[in-house]
KEDRENRO-434596 format. One line per 10 residues: number of its first residue (from 1); their letters; for each residue x, y, z of N, C-alpha, C. Coordinates in steps of 0.02 Angstrom, whole numbers. Layout:
NUM = A = X:Y:Z:X:Y:Z:X:Y:Z | ...
//
This chain:
1 = MVVEPAASDV = 5486:-13345:2168:5550:-13354:2203:5567:-13291:2240 | 5585:-13297:2303:5608:-13239:2341:5679:-13223:2321 | 5691:-13159:2306:5759:-13138:2290:5792:-13117:2355 | 5843:-13154:2375:5880:-13136:2434:5933:-13085:2413 | 5927:-13022:2436:5973:-12971:2415:6045:-12988:2433 | 6089:-12975:2386:6161:-12984:2398:6196:-12919:2386 | 6251:-12909:2420:6288:-12847:2412:6308:-12838:2340 | 6298:-12777:2313:6317:-12764:2244:6329:-12690:2235 | 6369:-12674:2186:6383:-12605:2167:6346:-12593:2102 | 6290:-12558:2105:6249:-12548:2046:6288:-12514:1991
11 = ASLPGETLPG = 6328:-12465:2009:6364:-12427:1958:6413:-12470:1919 | 6433:-12527:1948:6483:-12569:1914:6453:-12620:1867 | 6387:-12624:1865:6355:-12674:1823:6347:-12646:1752 | 6377:-12677:1703:6378:-12648:1635:6316:-12667:1596 | 6304:-12629:1543:6259:-12651:1490:6187:-12630:1498 | 6151:-12662:1544:6079:-12653:1547:6060:-12584:1573 | 6003:-12559:1551:5979:-12494:1573:5942:-12502:1639 | 5934:-12448:1674:5895:-12447:1735:5821:-12445:1718 | 5777:-12465:1763:5705:-12461:1749:5682:-12389:1743 | 5636:-12378:1697:5606:-12312:1689:5551:-12299:1739
21 = HVAIIMDGNG = 5522:-12352:1766:5466:-12346:1813:5474:-12401:1865 | 5479:-12381:1928:5484:-12428:1984:5421:-12421:2026 | 5387:-12476:2039:5328:-12478:2082:5347:-12515:2146 | 5322:-12491:2203:5341:-12521:2267:5279:-12534:2309 | 5273:-12596:2333:5223:-12614:2384:5259:-12609:2451 | 5242:-12558:2489:5278:-12543:2552:5247:-12583:2608 | 5271:-12643:2619:5239:-12690:2665:5284:-12703:2726 | 5252:-12715:2783:5289:-12736:2842:5290:-12687:2900 | 5252:-12632:2895:5252:-12584:2950:5228:-12614:3016 | 5174:-12653:3012:5146:-12683:3073:5193:-12733:3104
31 = RWARERGLSR = 5224:-12775:3062:5270:-12825:3088:5332:-12792:3118 | 5355:-12738:3087:5412:-12702:3113:5397:-12676:3183 | 5337:-12649:3192:5318:-12623:3258:5310:-12680:3309 | 5278:-12734:3289:5267:-12790:3334:5333:-12819:3359 | 5382:-12825:3315:5447:-12852:3335:5481:-12809:3387 | 5462:-12746:3391:5493:-12699:3438:5448:-12682:3497 | 5390:-12716:3501:5344:-12703:3555:5311:-12635:3551 | 5304:-12609:3490:5275:-12543:3479:5205:-12550:3449 | 5168:-12496:3449:5102:-12495:3419:5106:-12496:3343 | 5053:-12519:3310:5051:-12518:3237:5057:-12446:3211
41 = QRGHRAGADR = 5031:-12398:3248:5038:-12328:3227:5111:-12308:3222 | 5152:-12330:3270:5223:-12315:3267:5255:-12347:3205 | 5231:-12407:3188:5257:-12440:3129:5240:-12401:3065 | 5178:-12377:3061:5158:-12338:3002:5198:-12273:2998 | 5210:-12243:3055:5249:-12181:3055:5320:-12193:3032 | 5350:-12249:3056:5418:-12266:3034:5419:-12280:2959 | 5367:-12312:2933:5364:-12325:2861:5358:-12260:2821 | 5319:-12213:2845:5312:-12149:2811:5379:-12111:2811 | 5416:-12117:2865:5480:-12084:2870:5532:-12113:2822 | 5520:-12173:2797:5567:-12207:2753:5560:-12184:2681
51 = IRAVVERLGE = 5503:-12156:2663:5488:-12142:2593:5539:-12095:2561 | 5555:-12041:2596:5598:-11991:2565:5666:-12020:2545 | 5697:-12058:2589:5764:-12085:2574:5762:-12132:2514 | 5709:-12172:2508:5703:-12219:2453:5692:-12181:2387 | 5648:-12132:2388:5635:-12093:2327:5698:-12056:2306 | 5732:-12026:2354:5793:-11989:2338:5846:-12035:2307 | 5852:-12096:2333:5902:-12143:2306:5884:-12163:2235 | 5820:-12176:2223:5799:-12192:2155:5813:-12133:2108 | 5801:-12072:2133:5815:-12013:2092:5889:-12006:2077 | 5931:-12022:2126:6004:-12019:2115:6025:-12067:2060
61 = HGVPIVTLFA = 5991:-12122:2053:6008:-12170:2001:5978:-12151:1933 | 5935:-12101:1933:5906:-12079:1870:5840:-12113:1852 | 5808:-12146:1900:5742:-12175:1888:5691:-12118:1885 | 5654:-12110:1830:5611:-12051:1823:5541:-12057:1853 | 5517:-12119:1864:5448:-12128:1887:5447:-12180:1943 | 5415:-12163:1998:5406:-12208:2055:5333:-12208:2074 | 5304:-12267:2085:5235:-12273:2109:5235:-12310:2174 | 5206:-12280:2226:5206:-12308:2293:5135:-12328:2313 | 5127:-12391:2335:5062:-12416:2357:5055:-12397:2431 | 5016:-12344:2443:5011:-12316:2510:4949:-12339:2548
71 = FSTENWGRPR = 4893:-12349:2512:4830:-12369:2545:4786:-12401:2492 | 4766:-12463:2503:4727:-12500:2453:4652:-12493:2468 | 4612:-12510:2418:4539:-12509:2428:4518:-12560:2481 | 4559:-12611:2491:4544:-12662:2542:4563:-12639:2613 | 4605:-12588:2618:4628:-12566:2684:4573:-12535:2726 | 4517:-12517:2694:4460:-12490:2733:4434:-12542:2783 | 4448:-12606:2771:4425:-12659:2816:4466:-12665:2880 | 4519:-12626:2887:4559:-12627:2948:4521:-12592:3005 | 4543:-12601:3067:4509:-12568:3123:4502:-12493:3112 | 4446:-12465:3132:4430:-12395:3119:4485:-12348:3145
81 = GEVDYLMRLA = 4511:-12363:3205:4562:-12320:3232:4624:-12318:3189 | 4643:-12376:3161:4702:-12378:3118:4691:-12340:3053 | 4632:-12348:3024:4616:-12312:2962:4617:-12237:2974 | 4586:-12215:3029:4586:-12143:3045:4657:-12117:3053 | 4699:-12157:3085:4768:-12135:3095:4804:-12129:3028 | 4793:-12177:2983:4826:-12175:2918:4805:-12113:2878 | 4742:-12093:2886:4719:-12032:2852:4754:-11971:2881 | 4760:-11968:2947:4794:-11911:2978:4868:-11911:2960 | 4898:-11970:2960:4969:-11975:2944:4983:-11951:2874 | 4941:-11970:2826:4951:-11948:2757:4951:-11873:2753
91 = GRVIDRELDS = 4905:-11841:2788:4902:-11768:2787:4963:-11737:2819 | 4987:-11767:2874:5047:-11740:2907:5109:-11747:2863 | 5114:-11803:2828:5172:-11813:2785:5172:-11761:2729 | 5114:-11747:2700:5110:-11695:2649:5132:-11628:2677 | 5106:-11610:2736:5124:-11546:2767:5199:-11541:2780 | 5228:-11596:2803:5298:-11596:2823:5346:-11597:2763 | 5328:-11633:2711:5375:-11647:2657:5366:-11605:2594 | 5309:-11572:2587:5293:-11541:2523:5344:-11489:2502 | 5365:-11446:2547:5413:-11394:2528:5477:-11424:2501 | 5505:-11473:2537:5569:-11502:2517:5561:-11542:2452
101 = LDEAGIRLRH = 5505:-11576:2444:5494:-11614:2382:5488:-11567:2323 | 5454:-11512:2332:5446:-11463:2279:5514:-11433:2261 | 5553:-11414:2311:5619:-11385:2299:5665:-11435:2264 | 5655:-11499:2277:5697:-11550:2246:5675:-11567:2174 | 5622:-11536:2150:5599:-11548:2082:5558:-11611:2074 | 5528:-11634:2129:5488:-11696:2127:5415:-11679:2112 | 5388:-11713:2063:5318:-11705:2045:5276:-11757:2080 | 5226:-11736:2116:5181:-11781:2151:5116:-11790:2112 | 5095:-11852:2108:5030:-11868:2075:4993:-11917:2118 | 4928:-11921:2108:4887:-11968:2145:4852:-12014:2095
111 = IGDLSPLPGT = 4850:-12079:2111:4808:-12125:2074:4763:-12161:2124 | 4700:-12169:2105:4651:-12198:2150:4591:-12151:2156 | 4547:-12166:2202:4485:-12129:2211:4490:-12085:2273 | 4492:-12020:2263:4497:-11973:2320:4431:-11964:2356 | 4375:-11978:2324:4310:-11957:2351:4294:-11984:2420 | 4314:-12046:2439:4297:-12069:2507:4341:-12040:2562 | 4395:-12005:2544:4441:-11980:2594:4413:-11919:2629 | 4436:-11905:2690:4414:-11844:2724:4428:-11783:2681 | 4382:-11734:2684:4388:-11675:2641:4454:-11639:2649 | 4479:-11634:2710:4543:-11600:2721:4599:-11635:2685
121 = LQRKVESAVA = 4600:-11701:2687:4653:-11739:2653:4645:-11733:2577 | 4584:-11735:2553:4574:-11726:2481:4605:-11660:2457 | 4592:-11607:2494:4617:-11542:2475:4693:-11539:2478 | 4722:-11571:2528:4795:-11572:2533:4827:-11609:2475 | 4798:-11665:2457:4824:-11703:2400:4818:-11662:2336 | 4760:-11634:2324:4749:-11594:2263:4796:-11534:2260 | 4808:-11502:2318:4853:-11445:2320:4925:-11466:2306 | 4946:-11523:2333:5014:-11547:2322:5025:-11565:2249 | 4975:-11597:2219:4979:-11615:2148:4984:-11553:2105 | 4943:-11503:2119:4943:-11441:2080:5008:-11403:2088
131 = RTAGNDRITV = 5032:-11399:2150:5093:-11361:2163:5154:-11390:2128 | 5159:-11455:2124:5219:-11487:2096:5212:-11507:2023 | 5157:-11487:1992:5142:-11511:1924:5196:-11493:1873 | 5232:-11440:1884:5284:-11419:1836:5352:-11449:1849 | 5360:-11488:1901:5425:-11518:1917:5439:-11577:1871 | 5503:-11589:1856:5519:-11641:1807:5579:-11684:1825 | 5604:-11679:1886:5662:-11721:1904:5641:-11794:1913 | 5587:-11805:1950:5561:-11873:1960:5487:-11866:1976 | 5447:-11911:1950:5375:-11913:1964:5360:-11967:2015 | 5326:-11948:2069:5307:-11996:2120:5230:-12001:2120
141 = NLAFNYGGRS = 5206:-12060:2103:5134:-12073:2103:5115:-12105:2169 | 5069:-12074:2205:5045:-12102:2268:4980:-12139:2255 | 4983:-12205:2261:4922:-12246:2252:4887:-12249:2320 | 4840:-12205:2329:4805:-12199:2394:4730:-12209:2382 | 4701:-12258:2415:4634:-12283:2400:4632:-12306:2327 | 4678:-12350:2311:4685:-12377:2244:4677:-12452:2246 | 4646:-12480:2195:4641:-12552:2185:4643:-12567:2111 | 4685:-12615:2092:4692:-12630:2021:4628:-12655:1989 | 4592:-12699:2024:4530:-12726:1994:4477:-12671:1986 | 4470:-12629:2036:4419:-12576:2031:4438:-12527:1975
151 = DIVGAVRQLI = 4502:-12518:1963:4524:-12475:1909:4505:-12505:1842 | 4513:-12570:1835:4494:-12604:1773:4418:-12601:1763 | 4381:-12612:1817:4308:-12606:1812:4289:-12536:1789 | 4321:-12486:1817:4307:-12417:1796:4323:-12406:1723 | 4377:-12436:1698:4394:-12429:1628:4342:-12461:1583 | 4316:-12519:1603:4264:-12553:1564:4200:-12512:1564 | 4182:-12484:1620:4123:-12441:1623:4131:-12381:1578 | 4192:-12353:1575:4204:-12295:1532:4200:-12315:1459 | 4223:-12376:1442:4216:-12400:1374:4142:-12402:1353 | 4100:-12427:1399:4029:-12431:1385:3999:-12362:1377
161 = ADGVAAGEVD = 4019:-12316:1424:3993:-12248:1421:4015:-12212:1357 | 4074:-12230:1332:4099:-12200:1271:4069:-12231:1208 | 4029:-12283:1216:3997:-12314:1160:4043:-12355:1116 | 4097:-12381:1145:4144:-12421:1106:4113:-12489:1091 | 4112:-12508:1028:4084:-12572:1008:4127:-12629:1033 | 4094:-12686:1046:4131:-12744:1074:4190:-12763:1030 | 4182:-12761:965:4236:-12779:919:4294:-12731:919 | 4285:-12672:948:4338:-12622:950:4375:-12622:1017 | 4353:-12663:1064:4386:-12665:1130:4449:-12707:1125 | 4505:-12677:1139:4568:-12713:1141:4608:-12689:1201
171 = AEAIASRLAT = 4669:-12714:1209:4710:-12697:1267:4723:-12622:1270 | 4736:-12592:1212:4750:-12520:1212:4689:-12480:1234 | 4629:-12501:1213:4568:-12465:1233:4559:-12467:1308 | 4573:-12523:1339:4567:-12528:1412:4622:-12488:1446 | 4685:-12498:1425:4741:-12464:1457:4734:-12388:1455 | 4705:-12362:1402:4698:-12290:1394:4646:-12260:1441 | 4608:-12303:1475:4557:-12280:1521:4573:-12296:1595 | 4632:-12322:1606:4654:-12335:1675:4682:-12272:1706 | 4688:-12273:1773:4717:-12216:1808:4788:-12202:1787 | 4822:-12253:1761:4892:-12248:1740:4900:-12238:1665
181 = ADLPDPDLLI = 4847:-12214:1632:4846:-12211:1559:4905:-12173:1529 | 4929:-12122:1563:4984:-12082:1535:5052:-12101:1563 | 5055:-12160:1595:5118:-12184:1624:5141:-12246:1587 | 5206:-12256:1581:5230:-12321:1556:5218:-12375:1608 | 5211:-12436:1587:5204:-12491:1635:5267:-12495:1679 | 5260:-12518:1741:5319:-12525:1784:5366:-12577:1756 | 5430:-12560:1754:5481:-12608:1733:5500:-12653:1792 | 5500:-12625:1851:5520:-12661:1911:5469:-12650:1965 | 5444:-12705:1995:5398:-12700:2051:5432:-12731:2113 | 5439:-12692:2165:5472:-12713:2227:5419:-12723:2280
191 = RTAGERRLSN = 5422:-12780:2315:5380:-12789:2374:5424:-12809:2433 | 5416:-12772:2487:5454:-12786:2548:5417:-12834:2593 | 5451:-12857:2646:5423:-12897:2701:5409:-12970:2683 | 5436:-12994:2627:5434:-13065:2613:5372:-13093:2580 | 5319:-13053:2573:5259:-13078:2538:5273:-13080:2463 | 5240:-13128:2429:5253:-13138:2358:5188:-13136:2318 | 5155:-13080:2321:5093:-13071:2283:5085:-12997:2268 | 5039:-12981:2221:5028:-12912:2201:4978:-12876:2246 | 4934:-12913:2279:4884:-12882:2323:4845:-12827:2288 | 4824:-12840:2226:4780:-12795:2190:4814:-12729:2171
201 = FLVWESAYSE = 4880:-12731:2163:4917:-12670:2145:4940:-12674:2073 | 4918:-12628:2032:4939:-12624:1961:4935:-12692:1926 | 4879:-12726:1935:4874:-12794:1910:4875:-12797:1833 | 4848:-12747:1800:4851:-12744:1727:4921:-12724:1704 | 4947:-12672:1735:5009:-12641:1712:5071:-12684:1726 | 5067:-12730:1773:5126:-12769:1793:5132:-12836:1757 | 5096:-12844:1702:5097:-12908:1666:5168:-12930:1647 | 5211:-12882:1629:5279:-12899:1609:5331:-12863:1652 | 5312:-12843:1711:5360:-12813:1757:5407:-12867:1784 | 5466:-12846:1803:5511:-12889:1841:5493:-12881:1915
211 = YYFTPTLWPD = 5484:-12937:1950:5465:-12935:2021:5527:-12946:2064 | 5532:-12906:2117:5587:-12913:2165:5557:-12917:2235 | 5562:-12974:2266:5534:-12985:2333:5592:-12989:2383 | 5587:-12951:2436:5639:-12950:2486:5607:-12961:2555 | 5640:-12997:2600:5613:-13006:2668:5620:-12944:2711 | 5657:-12894:2689:5666:-12833:2728:5599:-12798:2739 | 5585:-12780:2800:5523:-12743:2816:5530:-12671:2791 | 5474:-12642:2769:5478:-12576:2738:5514:-12524:2781 | 5502:-12517:2846:5538:-12466:2884:5613:-12476:2886 | 5637:-12536:2869:5709:-12550:2867:5738:-12545:2796
221 = FGPQDVDEAL = 5695:-12534:2747:5717:-12534:2677:5748:-12466:2661 | 5812:-12465:2645:5846:-12401:2635:5884:-12397:2570 | 5928:-12347:2563:5965:-12337:2501:6004:-12398:2478 | 6036:-12435:2524:6073:-12495:2503:6026:-12548:2474 | 5966:-12552:2502:5917:-12600:2476:5895:-12579:2405 | 5889:-12514:2395:5873:-12490:2327:5927:-12510:2278 | 5990:-12501:2298:6046:-12521:2255:6043:-12595:2237 | 6027:-12636:2287:6026:-12708:2275:5968:-12727:2229 | 5910:-12695:2237:5854:-12709:2193:5870:-12690:2121 | 5900:-12631:2112:5917:-12609:2044:5972:-12653:2015
231 = GEYRRRRRRF = 6018:-12675:2057:6070:-12720:2033:6041:-12786:2008 | 5993:-12813:2045:5960:-12875:2023:5922:-12864:1958 | 5888:-12807:1952:5852:-12792:1890:5899:-12790:1830 | 5956:-12760:1839:6003:-12752:1783:6034:-12819:1762 | 6030:-12868:1805:6056:-12935:1787:6006:-12975:1746 | 5945:-12955:1748:5893:-12995:1715:5889:-12978:1640 | 5864:-13027:1602:5854:-13017:1531:5779:-13021:1518 | 5751:-12966:1497:5679:-12962:1486:5662:-12985:1416 | 5614:-13032:1410:5598:-13062:1345:5527:-13044:1321 | 5483:-13026:1366:5414:-13008:1347:5381:-13063:1306
241 = GLIPERQAEH = 5394:-13126:1323:5362:-13182:1290:5395:-13204:1226 | 5450:-13171:1206:5482:-13187:1143:5543:-13232:1155 | 5562:-13270:1104:5624:-13308:1109:5682:-13261:1095 | 5741:-13272:1124:5795:-13223:1120:5812:-13199:1050 | 5814:-13244:1000:5836:-13224:933:5785:-13180:897 | 5722:-13179:923:5671:-13136:892:5660:-13073:932 | 5693:-13067:989:5678:-13011:1034:5696:-12944:1004 | 5752:-12939:971:5775:-12874:945:5726:-12844:895 | 5697:-12886:853:5652:-12860:802:5583:-12841:830 | 5570:-12861:892:5507:-12843:925:5523:-12806:989
251 = AHPDA = 5570:-12761:987:5593:-12727:1049:5535:-12693:1083 | 5530:-12706:1148:5477:-12675:1189:5496:-12603:1205 | 5450:-12555:1197:5468:-12485:1207:5491:-12469:1277 | 5472:-12509:1326:5491:-12493:1395:5549:-12536:1419 | 5577:-12578:1375:5631:-12623:1397:5694:-12584:1414
//
């Protein structure tokens, strides 16, 4: 079901806690550009410019962890010129934003495979991660060249390499070998631009996430949209497969 955002005052909603981890599929850059007669590159640039305001708003609400789907393993199939531009854009965003992000206490992390990326971009990502490692106001995970299925495949291969017997393989053994092993599962997953699918993003980790789909295109998604998404989350009752009267005795650690 598509959630049509309605005006709400998040601060006025009683009772429920805010999500500890928000994951976002930042979709709609190309459509935003097309609607304005602009190039797809302009759309991607507008989308990149939107990130800071959204992260800052989540930080103002006290959300400690944000994961952004910036580039998927499937995105390599896009036209070469667009892929090259996305690589350059990622490097420019790091150059432009790193000082202010570091000063704001934001910790940057990367999930995914850096090895196929241009060497210059790899070094910039690694440097940004190292420089902000001690920050603790909010953690921003950049999923760049990331795919949920490939991450699960990698975890299974690591299980085999570790010599784990078949009878000892369980959900915890797999989860501990994913790129997100030291992160809590996302409580809230937001996707912009009206699509209603995961597109290979955190497919293992999002089993019990609350999904929020909005028709707003990512370059138009701003602080008010963040408020509305959090307001909708706080209205929901998370059950994790349990019936209400049994939920308290099986409280989920991330609820």
